C-alpha positions as CSV (number, residue, x, y, z in Angstrom):
1,M,-1.8,48.5,126.4
2,E,-0.8,49.9,123.0
3,V,0.2,47.3,120.4
4,T,3.8,47.3,119.4
5,T,5.2,45.1,116.6
6,M,8.5,44.8,118.2
7,V,7.5,42.2,120.9
8,V,8.9,39.5,118.5
9,G,12.5,39.8,117.6
10,Y,13.7,40.1,114.1
11,G,14.7,36.6,113.5
12,R,11.9,35.1,115.5
13,R,9.3,37.0,113.5
14,W,10.6,35.8,110.2
15,L,10.8,32.2,111.5
16,G,7.3,32.6,112.7
17,L,6.3,33.9,109.2
18,A,7.7,30.6,107.6
19,A,5.7,28.6,110.1
20,L,2.6,30.5,108.9
21,A,3.7,30.0,105.2
22,L,4.0,26.3,105.8
23,C,0.6,26.1,107.1
24,M,-0.8,28.0,104.1
25,L,1.2,25.8,101.7
26,V,-0.6,22.8,103.0
27,L,-4.0,24.5,102.6
28,G,-2.9,25.6,99.0
29,F,-2.1,22.2,97.7
30,D,-4.9,20.7,99.4
31,L,-7.3,22.7,97.2
32,T,-5.9,21.2,94.0
33,I,-4.5,17.6,95.1
34,L,-8.1,16.2,94.6
35,N,-8.0,17.3,91.0
36,V,-5.9,14.4,90.1
37,A,-7.3,11.9,92.5
38,L,-11.0,11.9,91.6
39,T,-10.6,9.0,88.9
40,T,-8.7,6.8,91.4
41,L,-11.3,7.6,94.2
42,S,-14.1,6.7,91.7
43,A,-12.5,3.2,91.2
44,E,-11.2,2.4,94.6
45,L,-14.2,3.5,96.6
46,D,-16.9,2.9,93.7
47,A,-17.8,6.6,94.0
48,S,-20.6,8.1,91.8
49,T,-20.3,11.2,90.1
50,S,-22.4,12.8,92.7
51,E,-20.4,11.4,95.6
52,L,-17.2,12.8,93.9
53,Q,-18.5,16.2,93.7
54,W,-19.6,16.1,97.3
55,I,-16.1,15.0,98.4
56,V,-14.9,18.4,96.6
57,D,-17.7,20.7,97.7
58,S,-18.3,19.6,101.3
59,Y,-14.9,21.3,102.0
60,L,-15.8,24.5,100.2
61,L,-19.2,24.9,101.9
62,V,-17.8,24.6,105.4
63,F,-14.6,26.6,104.4
64,G,-16.7,29.6,103.1
65,A,-19.2,29.6,105.8
66,L,-17.0,29.7,108.9
67,L,-14.2,32.1,107.8
68,L,-16.0,35.3,109.4
69,P,-17.0,33.8,112.7
70,A,-13.5,32.2,113.0
71,G,-11.9,35.5,112.7
72,L,-14.0,37.1,115.5
73,L,-13.3,34.0,117.7
74,G,-9.5,34.8,117.1
75,D,-9.9,38.3,118.2
76,R,-11.9,37.4,121.4
77,F,-10.1,34.1,122.6
78,G,-6.5,34.6,121.1
79,R,-5.4,33.9,117.5
80,K,-2.3,31.8,118.2
81,W,-3.9,29.1,120.2
82,L,-7.1,28.9,117.9
83,L,-4.7,28.7,114.9
84,I,-3.0,25.8,116.4
85,A,-6.5,24.1,117.2
86,G,-7.5,24.8,113.6
87,L,-4.2,22.9,112.4
88,G,-5.1,20.1,114.9
89,I,-8.5,19.8,113.4
90,F,-7.3,19.9,109.8
91,G,-4.6,17.2,110.5
92,A,-6.9,15.0,112.5
93,A,-9.6,15.2,109.7
94,S,-6.9,14.4,107.1
95,L,-5.9,11.3,109.0
96,A,-9.4,10.2,109.4
97,G,-9.9,10.7,105.4
98,A,-6.8,8.8,104.7
99,F,-8.2,5.7,106.4
100,A,-11.9,6.2,105.6
101,G,-13.7,3.0,104.6
102,G,-16.1,4.7,102.0
103,T,-17.2,7.7,100.3
104,G,-19.3,8.9,103.2
105,G,-16.1,9.0,105.5
106,V,-14.3,10.9,103.0
107,I,-16.9,13.5,102.5
108,A,-17.3,13.8,106.3
109,A,-13.5,14.1,106.6
110,R,-13.3,16.8,103.9
111,A,-16.1,18.9,105.7
112,V,-14.1,18.7,108.9
113,M,-11.0,19.7,107.0
114,G,-13.0,22.8,105.8
115,L,-13.6,23.7,109.4
116,G,-9.9,23.6,110.2
117,A,-8.9,25.6,107.1
118,A,-11.5,28.2,107.9
119,I,-9.8,28.8,111.2
120,V,-6.4,28.8,110.0
121,T,-6.7,31.1,106.9
122,P,-7.9,34.3,108.5
123,L,-5.9,34.0,111.7
124,S,-2.7,33.3,110.0
125,M,-3.3,36.6,107.9
126,S,-4.2,38.5,111.0
127,M,-1.1,37.5,112.7
128,I,1.0,39.4,110.1
129,P,0.2,43.1,111.3
130,A,0.6,41.8,114.9
131,I,4.2,40.8,114.3
132,F,5.6,43.0,111.7
133,P,6.2,46.8,111.4
134,A,4.8,48.5,108.3
135,E,8.3,48.5,106.6
136,E,8.4,44.8,106.6
137,R,4.8,44.0,106.1
138,T,4.6,44.2,102.4
139,R,7.6,41.5,102.2
140,A,5.7,39.4,104.7
141,V,2.4,39.6,102.9
142,A,4.4,38.6,99.7
143,I,5.7,35.5,101.3
144,W,2.3,34.6,102.9
145,S,0.6,35.0,99.5
146,A,3.3,33.1,97.5
147,S,3.1,30.1,99.9
148,T,-0.6,29.5,99.1
149,A,0.1,30.2,95.4
150,L,2.9,27.6,95.5
151,G,0.5,25.0,96.9
152,L,-2.0,25.4,93.9
153,P,0.4,23.9,91.1
154,L,2.1,21.8,93.7
155,G,-1.1,19.7,94.4
156,P,-1.2,18.0,91.0
157,L,2.5,17.5,91.2
158,L,2.4,15.9,94.6
159,G,-0.8,14.1,94.0
160,G,0.3,12.5,90.7
161,W,3.4,11.4,92.5
162,L,1.7,9.8,95.6
163,L,-0.9,8.0,93.4
164,E,1.7,6.5,91.3
165,N,3.6,5.2,94.4
166,F,1.2,4.8,97.2
167,W,-2.6,4.1,98.1
168,W,-5.3,6.7,97.4
169,G,-5.4,7.7,101.2
170,S,-1.8,9.1,101.0
171,I,-3.2,12.4,99.5
172,F,-4.7,13.1,102.7
173,L,-2.0,11.5,104.9
174,I,0.7,13.9,103.5
175,N,-1.2,16.7,105.3
176,V,-0.5,15.4,108.8
177,P,3.3,15.7,109.2
178,I,3.3,19.1,107.7
179,V,0.5,20.6,110.1
180,I,2.2,18.9,113.1
181,A,5.5,20.9,112.1
182,G,3.6,24.1,111.4
183,G,1.6,23.8,114.7
184,L,5.0,23.2,116.6
185,A,6.8,26.3,115.0
186,V,3.6,28.6,115.7
187,A,3.5,27.5,119.3
188,L,7.3,28.1,119.8
189,L,7.8,31.1,117.7
190,L,4.7,33.3,117.6
191,P,3.2,35.5,120.4
192,E,-0.4,35.3,121.4
193,T,-2.6,38.4,120.5
194,R,-6.2,39.0,121.3
195,D,-8.5,41.9,121.9
196,P,-10.1,41.8,125.5
197,S,-12.8,44.2,124.2
198,A,-13.8,42.1,121.2
199,P,-17.6,41.3,121.3
200,P,-18.9,38.0,122.0
201,V,-20.1,35.8,119.2
202,D,-23.5,36.9,117.9
203,G,-25.3,33.4,117.7
204,V,-28.1,34.9,115.4
205,G,-25.7,36.8,113.1
206,A,-23.4,33.9,112.9
207,L,-26.2,31.6,111.9
208,L,-27.6,34.1,109.3
209,S,-24.2,34.6,107.7
210,M,-23.3,31.0,107.5
211,G,-26.6,30.0,106.2
212,G,-26.5,32.7,103.5
213,I,-23.0,31.8,102.5
214,V,-23.7,28.1,102.3
215,A,-26.7,28.8,100.2
216,L,-24.7,31.1,98.0
217,V,-22.0,28.8,97.4
218,Y,-24.2,25.8,97.0
219,G,-26.2,27.6,94.2
220,V,-23.0,28.6,92.6
221,I,-21.6,24.8,92.7
222,E,-24.8,23.6,91.2
223,A,-25.3,26.3,88.5
224,P,-22.8,24.9,86.0
225,V,-24.2,21.2,86.4
226,R,-28.0,22.0,86.7
227,G,-28.2,25.2,84.6
228,W,-28.3,28.8,86.0
229,G,-32.0,28.8,85.3
230,D,-32.8,25.7,87.4
231,A,-35.4,25.8,90.1
232,V,-32.9,24.5,92.8
233,V,-30.2,27.1,91.7
234,L,-32.5,30.1,91.7
235,G,-34.1,29.0,94.9
236,S,-30.5,28.7,96.6
237,F,-29.7,32.3,95.3
238,A,-33.0,33.6,96.5
239,F,-32.5,31.9,100.0
240,A,-29.0,33.3,100.2
241,A,-30.2,36.9,99.3
242,V,-32.8,36.8,102.1
243,L,-30.4,35.4,104.8
244,L,-27.6,37.8,103.9
245,A,-29.9,40.7,103.8
246,G,-31.4,39.6,107.2
247,F,-27.7,39.4,108.5
248,A,-26.9,42.9,107.2
249,L,-30.1,44.3,108.9
250,W,-29.4,42.3,112.1
251,E,-25.8,43.6,112.3
252,R,-27.3,47.3,112.1
253,R,-29.4,46.7,115.1
254,V,-27.1,44.8,117.5
255,T,-24.8,46.8,119.9
256,A,-21.7,44.6,119.2
257,P,-21.7,43.6,115.6
258,M,-19.6,40.7,114.3
259,L,-19.2,42.4,110.9
260,P,-17.0,45.5,111.0
261,T,-19.2,47.4,108.7
262,K,-17.3,50.7,109.2
263,L,-14.6,49.3,106.9
264,F,-16.9,49.7,104.0
265,R,-16.9,53.4,104.5
266,D,-13.0,53.4,104.0
267,A,-12.4,53.7,100.2
268,R,-8.9,52.5,100.6
269,F,-10.3,49.1,102.0
270,V,-13.0,48.9,99.6
271,W,-11.1,49.4,96.4
272,A,-8.2,47.2,97.6
273,M,-10.6,44.6,98.4
274,V,-12.1,44.8,94.9
275,A,-8.6,44.4,93.4
276,A,-7.7,41.3,95.8
277,V,-11.1,39.7,95.0
278,T,-10.6,40.2,91.2
279,A,-7.1,38.9,91.2
280,N,-8.1,35.9,93.2
281,L,-11.0,35.2,91.1
282,M,-8.9,35.3,87.8
283,L,-6.1,33.3,89.1
284,A,-8.8,30.6,90.2
285,G,-10.2,30.7,86.7
286,V,-6.8,30.3,85.0
287,L,-6.2,27.3,87.3
288,F,-9.5,25.8,86.2
289,V,-9.2,26.1,82.5
290,V,-5.5,26.0,81.8
291,P,-4.8,22.5,83.4
292,Q,-7.2,20.9,81.0
293,Y,-5.9,22.8,78.1
294,L,-2.3,21.4,78.8
295,E,-3.3,17.9,79.2
296,A,-6.2,17.2,76.7
297,V,-5.1,19.7,73.9
298,Q,-1.2,19.8,74.2
299,G,-1.2,16.2,75.5
300,N,0.7,16.4,78.7
301,G,0.4,14.1,81.6
302,V,-0.8,15.0,85.0
303,F,2.6,15.5,86.4
304,D,4.0,17.4,83.5
305,T,1.0,19.8,83.5
306,G,1.9,20.5,87.2
307,L,5.5,21.3,85.9
308,K,4.4,23.5,83.2
309,L,2.2,25.7,85.5
310,I,5.4,26.5,87.6
311,P,6.5,29.4,85.2
312,M,3.1,31.2,86.2
313,L,4.3,30.8,89.9
314,L,7.6,32.2,89.2
315,G,6.0,35.2,87.5
316,L,3.7,35.6,90.5
317,M,6.8,35.5,93.0
318,G,8.6,38.0,90.6
319,G,5.6,40.4,90.9
320,A,5.6,39.8,94.7
321,L,9.3,40.7,95.0
322,A,8.8,43.9,92.9
323,T,6.1,45.2,95.2
324,D,8.6,45.1,98.1
325,R,10.6,47.6,96.3
326,A,7.8,49.6,94.5
327,T,5.2,49.9,97.1
328,P,7.2,52.0,99.8
329,R,8.3,54.4,97.0
330,F,5.0,54.8,95.1
331,G,2.3,53.7,97.5
332,H,-0.3,50.8,97.1
333,K,-2.5,52.5,94.4
334,P,-0.1,52.9,91.4
335,V,1.2,49.3,92.0
336,I,-2.1,47.8,92.1
337,V,-3.2,49.6,89.0
338,L,0.0,48.5,87.2
339,G,-0.6,44.9,88.2
340,L,-4.1,44.9,86.7
341,L,-2.9,46.2,83.5
342,V,-0.3,43.5,83.4
343,L,-3.0,41.0,84.1
344,A,-5.1,42.5,81.3
345,A,-2.2,42.2,78.8
346,G,-1.4,38.6,79.8
347,F,-5.1,37.6,79.4
348,G,-5.3,39.4,76.2
349,W,-2.2,37.6,75.0
350,G,-3.7,34.4,76.2
351,A,-7.0,35.0,74.4
352,L,-5.1,34.8,71.1
353,T,-4.2,31.2,71.6
354,D,-4.7,28.9,68.6
355,T,-5.3,25.2,68.6
356,G,-2.0,24.6,67.1
357,D,0.1,26.6,69.6
358,G,2.7,24.7,71.6
359,Y,3.9,25.3,75.0
360,A,6.5,27.9,73.9
361,Q,3.7,30.1,73.1
362,T,1.6,29.3,76.3
363,V,4.6,29.9,78.5
364,G,4.8,33.5,77.8
365,W,1.3,34.6,78.7
366,L,1.4,32.4,81.7
367,V,4.4,34.2,83.0
368,V,2.7,37.6,82.5
369,I,-0.5,36.5,84.1
370,G,1.6,35.4,87.1
371,L,3.6,38.7,87.1
372,G,0.3,40.5,87.0
373,S,-1.1,38.5,89.8
374,G,1.8,39.1,92.1
375,L,1.7,43.0,91.3
376,T,-1.9,43.1,92.1
377,M,-2.5,40.7,94.9
378,V,0.4,41.5,97.3
379,P,0.0,45.3,97.5
380,A,-3.9,44.9,97.8
381,M,-3.5,42.6,100.7
382,D,-1.0,44.9,102.1
383,A,-3.3,47.8,101.7
384,I,-6.1,45.9,103.3
385,L,-4.1,44.9,106.2
386,A,-2.9,48.7,106.6
387,T,-6.5,49.7,107.1
388,L,-7.7,47.0,109.7
389,P,-7.6,48.3,113.2
390,A,-5.4,46.1,115.3
391,D,-8.4,45.2,117.6
392,Q,-10.2,44.0,114.6
393,A,-7.6,42.0,112.8
394,G,-9.3,38.7,113.1
395,R,-12.8,39.9,112.1
396,G,-11.4,42.0,109.3
397,S,-9.2,39.1,108.0
398,G,-12.3,36.8,108.3
399,L,-14.2,39.2,106.2
400,V,-11.5,39.6,103.7
401,Q,-11.1,35.8,103.2
402,T,-14.7,35.3,103.2
403,L,-15.0,37.8,100.2
404,R,-12.1,36.3,98.3
405,Q,-13.0,32.7,98.6
406,T,-16.6,33.5,97.6
407,G,-15.4,35.4,94.8
408,A,-13.1,32.7,93.6
409,T,-16.0,30.1,93.7
410,L,-18.3,32.5,91.9
411,G,-15.6,33.3,89.3
412,V,-14.8,29.4,88.6
413,A,-18.6,28.8,88.2
414,G,-19.2,31.8,86.0
415,L,-16.2,31.2,83.7
416,G,-16.8,27.5,83.7
417,S,-20.3,28.0,82.4
418,L,-19.0,30.4,79.7
419,L,-16.3,27.9,78.5
420,S,-19.0,25.0,78.7
421,A,-21.5,26.9,76.7
422,I,-19.0,27.8,74.0
423,Y,-17.6,24.3,73.9
424,R,-20.9,22.7,73.5
425,D,-22.1,24.9,70.6
426,R,-18.8,24.2,68.7
427,V,-17.9,20.6,69.3
428,G,-19.0,18.4,66.4
429,T,-20.8,15.3,67.4
430,G,-22.8,14.5,64.3
431,G,-23.0,10.9,63.5
432,L,-22.2,9.6,67.0
433,P,-24.3,7.4,69.1
434,A,-26.3,9.3,71.5
435,E,-24.5,8.2,74.6
436,A,-21.2,9.0,73.1
437,A,-22.4,12.4,71.7
438,T,-23.7,13.2,75.3
439,A,-20.3,12.4,76.8
440,A,-18.4,14.3,74.2
441,R,-20.5,17.5,74.8
442,D,-20.4,17.2,78.7
443,S,-16.5,17.9,78.7
444,L,-13.3,17.8,76.8
445,G,-12.1,14.9,78.8
446,G,-15.3,12.9,77.7
447,A,-14.7,13.8,74.2
448,V,-11.1,12.6,74.4
449,A,-12.3,9.3,75.9
450,V,-14.8,8.7,73.3
451,A,-12.5,9.6,70.4
452,D,-9.9,7.3,71.7
453,R,-12.4,4.5,71.9
454,L,-13.9,4.9,68.5
455,G,-10.6,6.0,66.8
456,D,-12.3,9.2,65.7
457,G,-9.7,11.8,64.8
458,G,-12.3,14.3,63.5
459,L,-14.1,14.3,66.9
460,L,-10.6,14.8,68.8
461,A,-9.8,17.7,66.7
462,S,-13.3,19.4,66.9
463,A,-13.3,19.0,70.7
464,R,-9.8,20.5,71.1
465,D,-10.6,23.3,68.7
466,A,-13.8,24.1,70.7
467,Y,-12.2,24.0,74.1
468,V,-9.6,26.4,72.9
469,H,-12.3,28.9,71.6
470,G,-13.8,28.7,74.9
471,M,-10.6,29.1,76.9
472,A,-9.9,32.1,74.7
473,S,-13.4,33.6,75.5
474,V,-12.6,33.1,79.2
475,L,-9.2,34.7,79.1
476,G,-10.6,37.5,77.0
477,A,-13.5,38.1,79.6
478,C,-10.8,38.1,82.5
479,G,-8.7,40.7,80.4
480,A,-11.6,42.9,80.0
481,A,-12.6,42.8,83.6
482,A,-8.9,43.5,84.7
483,L,-8.9,46.5,82.5
484,A,-12.2,47.7,83.8
485,V,-11.2,47.5,87.5
486,A,-7.8,49.1,86.7
487,V,-9.7,52.1,85.5
488,L,-12.1,52.1,88.2
489,L,-9.2,52.0,91.0
490,W,-7.4,54.7,89.2
491,R,-10.5,57.0,89.3
492,F,-11.8,56.1,92.8
493,Q,-9.2,54.7,95.1
494,P,-7.6,57.2,97.3
495,G,-3.8,57.9,96.7
496,R,-1.0,57.4,99.4
497,A,-2.4,58.0,103.0
498,P,-0.3,58.7,105.9
499,G,1.3,55.3,106.8
500,D,0.6,53.9,103.3
501,A,3.6,51.3,103.4
502,G,5.9,54.1,104.1
503,P,9.3,53.4,105.8
504,T,8.3,54.9,109.2
505,A,4.6,53.9,109.4
506,D,3.4,51.6,112.0
507,A,0.6,49.4,110.8
508,T,-0.7,48.7,114.2
509,E,-0.8,52.2,115.8
510,S,-4.4,52.3,115.8
511,G,-6.1,50.0,118.3
512,H,-5.5,48.4,121.6
513,E,-4.8,44.8,122.1
514,H,-3.2,42.3,124.6
515,V,0.0,40.9,123.4
516,A,1.5,37.8,125.3
517,P,4.6,36.0,124.4
């Protein structure tokens, strides 16, 4: 049957979106809640630095590898109930992590949480065009995107409060009631959608894609630690290149490919995807470098740092609200380009930061970066959804999320390496004992700890100055990249197409799908 977006009543579809937003909120804050818990886990579980790294990275490896096949499974077997199953997996793994007896159990729980998140993320996105007409889709995408963004600064806030008042397992246990509430709401409010003609999961293609992404993400994770020229890192990248090339060749040969390659022949999809990945990469980079600046340079606690990131979120929400009015009038392209230019301005302002600046100077450029992120990401995601055939919503969403998350991981690693290189070159460690000098060069946190232990005000000032210079370089690089992508999009992205967020367009008019209540 022809897909219609009116199978869900007005009130019911907005309540259903609230359920999807709740699911994405818990995934958002789970990405950052561990940032404030690693020191506690190290003490309570006697975890080594390597084990702490794997508590974080086991989630990322599984999450990135399974996004694409999870989207295809949703197309084939039904998005609603597979999404609920993903929530169940995430909640059960969170419960197991809360009561794990050691680091091995926590690492395993985090890996299974990555599996649940990989199912939920693309399927929650692919439900939007199935239940919303085009004139409401931009607003729905804005709410869906803002829910994830809200979770990112909420993680340190919530984590800090939980660790101050409860035991370490509470940072995992908090997920359980939220996913139960989200799962029940999804079950009651959203229709089931599937594509009866979706191809079966291609085992060889799935293994090649998963293996290639795992190797790529592993290399990216290890590069800042081992160095980009390390044999293990280069070997991981080479292995990833071989597997992903093999996947691309295999997909060209099979009769029912799992990768919707024809999307890459649509310039609207390609350039909207470039914008979405760029904005996601830069937002991940900001959330990597700015919290350390607010804590170790400006002297805020963990909870206060989370609070001081909220203006950036408010800017993002303001940008998202603006797109709801601007996109139907002007189309996706001008709004995305404007968003990238605002991002470039915000990053350029941030690149002028001086060590003596206070929060009053910082909050201005945080708001502008948030505004640019909202003006870029929301219309870019809306444009992407507009190009996805209804019968490939799951596969397409899986591809989009794979590229976004892999891009964010690459961005954090690359920007982190740039920051570390500048910091190490500038921090003054002359006259320190060898062990103290190594700790001070490794990170700003290490330098602060050494300076506090030795009462060395000169080292503290040098470390803060070095970090601010590194952060300014990172922000400057992001600004230059945003400006370059804005120019490329203005030159190559097609303008308004029929159905481009217009008031009468139906985003799901192409494609056939089974819809059940």
